[in-house]
LOLUMPA-460255 format. One record per residue (C-alpha): x negated, y, z negated; residue in one letter; residue number from 0. Coordinates in pm, 1 decimal. Each point is the difference from the previous one (the first is absolute). Last residue first. Example, Ala and Ser with C-alpha at 12.3 -4.5 7.8 and 13.67 -1.06 7.14 Angstrom:
<torkes>
+----------+----------+----------+---+-----+
|       px |       py |       pz | r |   k |
+----------+----------+----------+---+-----+
|  -1367.0 |   -106.0 |   -714.0 | S |   1 |
|    137.0 |   -344.0 |    -66.0 | A |   0 |
+----------+----------+----------+---+-----+
</torkes>
This chain:
<torkes>
+----------+----------+----------+---+-----+
|       px |       py |       pz | r |   k |
+----------+----------+----------+---+-----+
|   -291.4 |  -1962.1 |  -2873.3 | S |  98 |
|    -68.9 |    307.5 |    161.4 | E |  97 |
|    236.0 |    300.4 |     12.7 | Y |  96 |
|    270.0 |     92.4 |    264.7 | A |  95 |
|     -0.7 |    353.4 |    128.0 | S |  94 |
|    300.4 |    226.8 |    179.6 | V |  93 |
|      9.8 |    261.7 |    205.9 | V |  92 |
|    369.2 |    170.1 |     24.7 | I |  91 |
|    123.8 |    145.3 |    340.9 | R |  90 |
|    331.3 |    125.6 |     14.5 | I |  89 |
|    105.9 |    107.5 |    353.4 | V |  88 |
|    322.1 |    189.9 |    132.2 | G |  87 |
|   -228.9 |    338.7 |     90.7 | K |  86 |
|   -240.2 |      5.4 |   -343.9 | E |  85 |
|     33.5 |   -227.3 |   -336.1 | D |  84 |
|   -301.3 |    -98.3 |   -146.9 | G |  83 |
|   -121.7 |   -218.1 |   -290.0 | T |  82 |
|   -274.8 |    -92.2 |   -128.0 | A |  81 |
|   -197.3 |   -306.9 |   -232.3 | E |  80 |
|    274.4 |   -206.3 |    -49.6 | V |  79 |
|    -57.6 |   -342.8 |   -202.1 | F |  78 |
|     63.4 |   -279.8 |    188.3 | Y |  77 |
|    128.4 |   -395.9 |    -48.7 | N |  76 |
|     76.6 |   -257.7 |    260.8 | E |  75 |
|    327.9 |   -153.4 |    133.2 | G |  74 |
|     26.1 |    197.4 |    364.8 | D |  73 |
|    -84.6 |    370.5 |   -148.6 | I |  72 |
|     76.4 |     13.7 |   -395.3 | T |  71 |
|   -110.3 |    328.9 |   -177.5 | I |  70 |
|   -116.0 |    167.1 |   -347.6 | E |  69 |
|    -55.3 |    357.4 |   -105.9 | S |  68 |
|   -291.6 |    186.1 |    -27.4 | D |  67 |
|    151.1 |    211.1 |    259.5 | V |  66 |
|    402.0 |     64.4 |    -10.8 | K |  65 |
|    110.0 |   -243.4 |    345.9 | P |  64 |
|    229.6 |    247.2 |    233.8 | V |  63 |
|    318.9 |   -153.4 |    135.2 | Y |  62 |
|     37.5 |   -285.6 |    324.2 | F |  61 |
|    229.8 |     49.3 |    298.3 | E |  60 |
|    121.9 |    372.3 |     67.2 | A |  59 |
|   -391.9 |     57.9 |   -112.3 | S |  58 |
|    -97.7 |   -253.7 |    318.4 | K |  57 |
|   -306.2 |   -178.9 |   -134.1 | V |  56 |
|   -359.2 |    -35.8 |     15.5 | Y |  55 |
|   -240.5 |   -166.2 |   -210.6 | I |  54 |
|   -332.1 |      8.8 |   -107.6 | T |  53 |
|   -247.2 |   -238.1 |    -69.2 | K |  52 |
|   -259.2 |    -23.8 |   -270.8 | L |  51 |
|   -174.2 |   -437.7 |    -69.9 | V |  50 |
|   -183.1 |   -127.4 |   -255.7 | K |  49 |
|    -34.5 |    374.0 |   -200.4 | F |  48 |
|   -267.7 |     71.3 |   -328.9 | V |  47 |
|   -374.9 |     -4.0 |    246.1 | E |  46 |
|    203.2 |    102.6 |    342.3 | Q |  45 |
|    216.3 |    242.6 |   -219.1 | T |  44 |
|   -377.3 |    270.0 |    -26.1 | A |  43 |
|    -41.0 |    -18.6 |    326.4 | Y |  42 |
|    388.2 |    139.6 |     91.2 | A |  41 |
|    -59.0 |    282.7 |   -245.5 | Q |  40 |
|   -359.4 |     67.3 |    136.8 | E |  39 |
|    191.5 |      9.3 |    356.3 | R |  38 |
|    303.5 |    233.8 |   -145.9 | T |  37 |
|    363.9 |   -174.7 |    -54.1 | F |  36 |
|    278.1 |     45.4 |    192.2 | G |  35 |
|    -16.2 |   -172.9 |    298.1 | A |  34 |
|   -273.3 |   -284.7 |     23.0 | I |  33 |
|   -194.9 |      9.8 |    268.4 | N |  32 |
|   -388.4 |     93.4 |    -49.7 | D |  31 |
|     21.6 |   -233.7 |   -301.3 | T |  30 |
|     36.1 |   -308.9 |    240.8 | S |  29 |
|    224.2 |   -296.3 |    -89.3 | D |  28 |
|    349.4 |    151.8 |     12.3 | N |  27 |
|    286.8 |   -235.2 |     98.3 | D |  26 |
|    206.6 |    178.5 |    158.8 | V |  25 |
|    405.0 |    -91.9 |    -54.2 | I |  24 |
|    333.9 |    163.9 |    205.2 | I |  23 |
|    303.4 |    -46.3 |   -132.3 | A |  22 |
|    318.8 |   -141.5 |     88.0 | L |  21 |
|    158.0 |    -17.9 |   -349.2 | V |  20 |
|    138.3 |   -309.9 |   -157.5 | N |  19 |
|     56.9 |    138.0 |   -380.5 | E |  18 |
|   -124.3 |   -204.9 |   -300.3 | G |  17 |
|   -289.8 |    185.3 |    -90.8 | D |  16 |
|    -94.2 |     53.8 |    368.6 | I |  15 |
|    119.8 |   -332.0 |    169.5 | E |  14 |
|   -112.9 |     90.3 |    370.7 | H |  13 |
|     34.0 |      3.7 |    399.1 | L |  12 |
|   -221.1 |     63.4 |    196.7 | N |  11 |
|    -78.0 |    324.3 |    139.4 | A |  10 |
|   -286.5 |     31.3 |    293.5 | F |   9 |
|    132.3 |    -91.9 |    351.0 | E |   8 |
|    305.8 |   -230.4 |    -14.1 | E |   7 |
|    148.5 |    152.2 |   -303.5 | A |   6 |
|    -21.5 |    343.4 |    177.3 | N |   5 |
|     62.8 |    276.8 |   -352.8 | F |   4 |
|    121.9 |    333.8 |    144.3 | F |   3 |
|     57.3 |    301.2 |   -257.3 | V |   2 |
|    324.5 |    178.7 |     66.9 | G |   1 |
|     28.3 |    333.2 |    154.4 | M |   0 |
+----------+----------+----------+---+-----+
</torkes>
């Protein structure tokens, strides 16, 4: 069974590392809701990071980036904090440093 992303409801077309893919991007503004982070890690990142996001993309359309690598999303540079690939969906948690 293939993974279904509905472009009219949740997913949008985004440029990720030069590829246009259908993805769901969640801005993580609550430390209690950051996928891939324990509560302690999330609280610690608030003092260091400006932005935390979780990206969901189909495995068939993208690759699993390495943790600690850089990735570009819609022209913005981010650092990969955590990744996972489950049931055809890649989860990528990224951060951007304050400037």
